[in-house]
Phi, psi and omega in degrees: 000137179279138178287140177275119180271119180296144183287131180284141180288134178268158176301333179294322178299316178296322177296317179298316178297320178298312180296328178295321180292322185268356182302316179300318179292322179294321179296317179295317179298316183294317185289323188249353179233304187293307181298315176300323178296315181295319179295322177297315180296318179294320181292334182294347179260021184227165162253124186211116169268101190297342178291343179265004177087177183293337179292349182268000179294126181232119180289130180233022180067222180259024185301322180299321182290336174275327183292321187297330181282352172255001184270113180301322182294320177294316179295319176295320179295320176297314178302312182294324178295314179298319176299318179298312182294317180295333180274321187276319190294303181296322181292316180299314182293317180299311179293320184295316185291324176293312179297318180296320178293317179296317178297319182293326189259331193230357184254133182289305181273071186298313182298318178294319180298315182294322179296316180297325177286331186275339182306313179303324183294325182266003179280159179295127186296326180293314180298316179299317182296319178296318178301315180290329175298317177294316180299324185267001181294155181301332179252016182284174182298324179295317180294320179295317180296318180295318178298327181295333177255014174083025181236133179259120180277155175294159173278087195308306189272356179249000181256117182302334182278344187241346190296319179290326177297319178297319180292320179296317178298317178299317183289327176296312177303321181291321187262350186293329180298320177298314181292327174297319179298317181295314180296324181295321177295322180289325180298330180291343179268000179278124182298132178298336181297331177297316180290325178294322176295321176299319178298317182297321182281357178084022181284139177274179181300319179292319179296319178294324179295312185278334183260343180241304188294306183297316176298324181286344178261014186297321181291323177292320177298320177299312179302314180293322179300313181296312184293323180288325177295313178300315179295324180295320180286345178259013182302133181211313188302316180297316184294314182298322185276319191269324189227343187055031180082355184266184354292142188054238179250016190291340175235020173290133174237172191298313183294322178293325176293323174301315179298314182292321180296323184279313195250357173246321181257356174059032178256079182294324178297316178295318177300319178298321178300314179296323177298318179294318179297319179297317178297316180296321180293317179294322177296318179296317178297318181294319179297316177301319180293320178297318179293320178296322178294319180295320179297319178296323179292320179293000000 
């Protein structure tokens, strides 16, 4: 009897099996991400009141892309968004890296401390925003406490000069716990021998922090910078709940303007244009950050 030689698996068989496993994820990605993105880009070249159905779509070339740069509400929204990102990202990262280091080195109940800091981040954004609206109200507890010591606080959410500062402060408090958790995980990966070498060389706590801890956390800082910038440009819940973009356009941000353009003024094409511009801006910022990080590594 002749021995039966088993058929050898071809690389093609492995490829088919691999594609079969990832097919459900690819289908979901195509249905809920890729196709909506393509549709948004196509819609950005149109005037479309979506309440009139697809038959109301009118192609207008690139008129929307020219119009937004003459639109005061868009420019104010862009300015406010950049202010929000510039305020929240460095402050959140700065506070988080200090808190994470202190908790890791000097706090007995580390897990409890990190949990208390993390609770605001996982809390419902609407509930948190309502609580902060009450706190910042002219008759709220913060205003009363300030008056008790002879200090009059600004009317935070009704003053065009202070409203974005108040939202930035609230957002830093909301997001610092997430950054602390990320930094705490990264601190566990720093070799203890580096700190022992610093002790031998006579380095103090500040020298070890700036010369050992911060350089070793550079990749974590880069990750947090990218994710916080992206999240900052997508801020919406705080604005919708606390100010509705007011007073006037002083707290309008890009995502809130996309919402108002689409669902209040029914200009879906114009809202799509702002969405594409926001995507392009975020893509450009992320690419520049990646290149900068690679140069620092080299």
